[in-house]
C-alpha positions in Angstrom: -10.4 -9.3 11.3 -9.4 -5.8 10.4 -6.1 -4.3 11.5 -6.0 -0.5 11.4 -2.5 0.7 10.7 -3.8 4.2 9.8 -7.0 5.7 8.7 -7.8 4.6 5.2 -10.3 5.1 2.5 -10.7 4.8 -1.3 -12.9 7.0 -3.3 -13.7 8.3 -6.8 -16.8 10.5 -6.2 -16.6 12.8 -3.2 -19.6 15.0 -2.4 -19.2 18.4 -4.0 -18.8 21.1 -1.2 -19.3 24.8 -1.8 -16.4 26.7 -3.5 -13.5 27.4 -1.2 -14.5 24.7 1.3 -12.5 21.7 2.3 -12.3 19.1 -0.4 -10.7 15.7 -0.9 -9.2 15.3 -4.3 -6.8 13.3 -6.5 -7.8 10.1 -4.7 -6.1 7.0 -6.0 -5.0 3.5 -4.9 -1.3 3.2 -4.7 1.3 0.4 -4.5 2.8 1.2 -1.1 2.6 4.7 0.4 4.2 6.6 -2.5 4.1 4.1 -5.3 2.3 4.1 -8.7 -1.5 3.6 -9.1 -2.8 0.2 -8.1 -4.7 -1.3 -11.0 -7.5 -3.0 -8.9 -9.4 -2.7 -5.7 -9.6 -6.5 -5.3 -7.4 -7.6 -2.4 -6.3 -11.0 -1.0 -6.4 -11.5 2.8 -3.1 -10.3 4.1 -2.9 -7.4 1.6 -2.9 -3.7 2.3 -5.1 -1.1 0.7 -3.0 2.1 0.3 -4.7 5.4 -0.6 -3.2 8.7 -1.5 -5.3 11.8 -1.7 -5.1 15.6 -1.3 -6.8 17.8 1.3 -7.6 21.1 -0.6 -8.8 24.3 1.1 -6.9 23.4 4.3 -5.7 26.6 6.2 -2.0 26.4 7.0 -0.9 28.8 9.8 1.9 31.3 9.3 4.2 29.1 11.4 3.5 26.1 9.0 1.1 24.2 11.2 -1.8 22.4 9.6 -4.5 20.9 11.9 -7.4 18.7 10.9 -9.2 15.5 12.1 -9.8 12.2 10.3 -12.5 9.6 11.0 -13.2 6.3 9.3 -15.8 3.6 9.0 -15.6 0.2 7.3 -19.0 -1.4 6.4 -19.8 -4.9 5.1 -22.3 -5.8 2.4 -25.0 -6.2 5.1 -24.5 -2.5 6.0 -23.0 -3.5 9.4 -20.2 -1.3 10.7 -17.2 -3.7 11.4 -14.6 -1.1 12.1 -14.9 2.5 13.3 -12.3 5.1 14.0 -13.5 8.2 15.9 -12.1 11.6 14.7 -8.4 11.7 15.4 -6.6 15.0 15.7 -3.7 15.5 13.3 -1.1 18.2 13.3 1.6 18.5 10.5 4.4 21.0 9.9 4.2 22.3 6.3 6.9 24.9 5.7 5.9 25.4 2.1 2.4 26.4 3.2 -0.3 26.9 0.5 -3.7 25.4 1.1 -3.2 21.8 -0.1 -2.0 18.8 1.9 -1.1 15.5 0.4 -2.5 12.7 2.7 -1.7 9.0 2.9 -3.7 6.3 4.6 -3.9 2.5 4.6 -5.8 -0.4 6.0 -4.6 -4.0 6.4 -6.9 -6.9 5.5 -6.6 -9.6 8.0 -5.6 -13.1 6.9 -9.0 -14.5 8.1 -11.1 -11.7 6.7 -14.3 -13.0 5.1 -14.5 -12.5 1.3 -17.0 -10.1 0.0 -17.8 -6.5 -0.8 -17.0 -3.8 1.7 -17.2 0.0 1.8 -14.9 2.4 3.5 -15.7 6.1 4.4 -13.2 8.6 5.5 -14.1 12.1 6.8 -11.7 15.0 7.1 -12.7 18.1 9.2 -10.9 21.4 9.6 -11.5 22.3 13.3 -11.6 26.1 13.1 -14.2 26.5 10.4 -15.8 23.0 11.0 -15.6 22.6 7.2 -15.8 18.9 6.4 -15.5 16.5 3.4 -15.7 12.8 3.0 -15.1 10.1 0.4 -16.6 6.5 0.2 -15.7 3.5 -2.0 -16.6 -0.1 -2.3 -13.8 -2.7 -2.5 -13.7 -6.5 -2.6 -11.8 -9.0 -0.4 -11.2 -12.1 -2.3 -11.2 -15.7 -1.1 -8.1 -16.6 0.9 -5.4 -17.9 -1.4 -1.6 -18.1 -1.8 -0.2 -14.8 -3.1 2.2 -11.9 -3.0 0.7 -9.1 -1.0 1.5 -5.9 0.9 4.0 -4.6 -1.6 5.7 -1.4 -0.7 9.0 0.5 -1.2 11.2 2.4 1.2 14.5 4.2 1.3 15.7 2.3 4.4 15.8 -1.2 6.0 13.7 -0.1 9.0 10.7 0.7 6.8 10.6 4.2 8.3 11.0 6.3 5.1 8.6 5.5 2.3 9.9 5.8 -1.2 8.2 6.1 -4.7 9.1 3.5 -7.3 11.0 6.1 -9.2 14.3 7.7 -8.4 17.5 9.3 -9.5 20.6 7.5 -10.7 22.6 6.6 -7.6 19.7 5.9 -5.3 18.8 2.7 -3.7 15.2 1.6 -2.8 14.1 -1.5 -1.0 11.1 -3.5 -2.3 9.2 -5.2 0.4 6.3 -7.7 0.1 4.7 -10.5 2.0 4.1 -14.1 0.9 0.7 -15.0 2.4 -1.5 -18.1 2.9 1.1 -20.8 2.1 0.8 -24.4 3.0 3.2 -26.2 5.4 5.1 -29.4 4.9 3.5 -32.2 6.8 6.9 -33.3 8.3 8.8 -30.2 8.8 5.7 -28.0 9.6 7.4 -25.3 7.6 6.6 -23.6 4.3 8.6 -24.4 1.2 8.4 -21.3 -1.0 10.8 -20.3 -3.7 10.9 -16.6 -4.7 12.5 -15.4 -7.8 13.3 -11.7 -8.6 13.8 -10.7 -12.2 14.4 -7.1 -13.5 13.2 -6.5 -17.0 14.4 -3.6 -19.2 12.3 -1.4 -21.6 12.3 -4.2 -24.1 11.1 -6.8 -21.6 14.5 -8.4 -21.6 16.1 -9.6 -18.2 18.9 -7.4 -17.1 20.7 -10.4 -15.3 21.6 -13.7 -16.8 19.7 -15.6 -14.1 16.9 -14.5 -11.6 17.8 -13.7 -8.0 16.4 -16.5 -5.9 15.4 -16.8 -2.2 14.0 -20.0 -0.5 11.9 -19.9 2.6 11.7 -23.3 4.2 12.5 -22.7 7.9 12.1 -20.3 10.8 8.4 -19.4 10.3 6.5 -19.7 13.6 3.5 -22.0 13.7 1.0 -19.1 14.2 2.3 -17.1 11.2 0.3 -17.1 8.0 2.7 -14.8 6.1 6.3 -13.9 5.9 8.1 -10.9 4.6 10.8 -10.8 1.8 12.9 -7.9 0.6 14.8 -7.0 -2.6 17.3 -4.1 -2.7 17.4 -2.2 -6.1 20.3 0.0 -6.8 19.5 2.5 -9.6 22.8 2.8 -11.4 21.4 3.8 -14.9 18.3 5.7 -16.2 15.4 3.8 -17.8 12.0 2.2 -17.3 12.2 -1.2 -15.8 9.9 -3.9 -14.3 10.6 -5.9 -11.2 8.9 -9.3 -11.7 8.5 -11.4 -8.6 7.4 -15.0 -8.8 6.6 -17.1 -5.7 6.1 -20.8 -5.9 4.5 -22.7 -3.0 6.1 -26.2 -3.5 3.9 -27.8 -0.9 0.6 -26.6 -2.4 1.9 -26.5 -5.9 0.7 -22.9 -6.4 2.4 -19.9 -8.1 1.9 -16.2 -7.7 3.5 -13.5 -9.8 3.7 -9.7 -9.2 5.2 -7.0 -11.4 6.3 -3.6 -10.2 7.2 -0.8 -12.6 10.3 1.2 -11.7 11.5 4.5 -13.4 15.1 5.8 -13.0 15.9 9.4 -14.2 19.4 10.9 -14.8 21.0 12.8 -12.1 21.3 16.5 -12.7 
């Protein structure tokens, strides 16, 4: 099952349009909406594929209005369309103008999605000139397994304002993630998962004497195959850090580890 949270795609080789025409460039997988580059296009069920790209050659009106449409298709290895999003009209206020728009998109992989190779195509069209550009990529959904998925960072607890994994001394970001495909205890019918958060400095040394721990062993509804956890990170000093998260499913005796790079710059 695919859940479309927004139009999404991943690409590395867009078709080359004529000079001056609409182009989709700087395409990359990201950790969360504004995070660093994701190292792989392999995803567990329950994960989210985030994509960042730039729309170049997009006219922006004198009042700062940018209009365009986006369409998407997801195709399986048998060349069957399993998800299709018809062109959707978009309108953004861009007071800095220019002719380039950063774009963000994402698609959620359902917990029951079949493993295999898939391709995703996204098409952007500028309505006045009818100029269009598209990008396509193949990605792999792995076999369902216990893991840390859907990692993202925000500035707020309502998940309304996405944040990069970098910031200035004095800022706070919230690191979100989901623990997916856990087993349940035969008696309690609840998971028993221990999560540890460790922050490492530039030398790979822990900044705290002991990891911050959370235990999830109650309150998860029977039809839920994942639950969300959050870790606030106050940036009190400059440096390059790594947030290491380790989740242990004590029922299934499985472990998953995730490392997120964080950069803090001095306030000026």
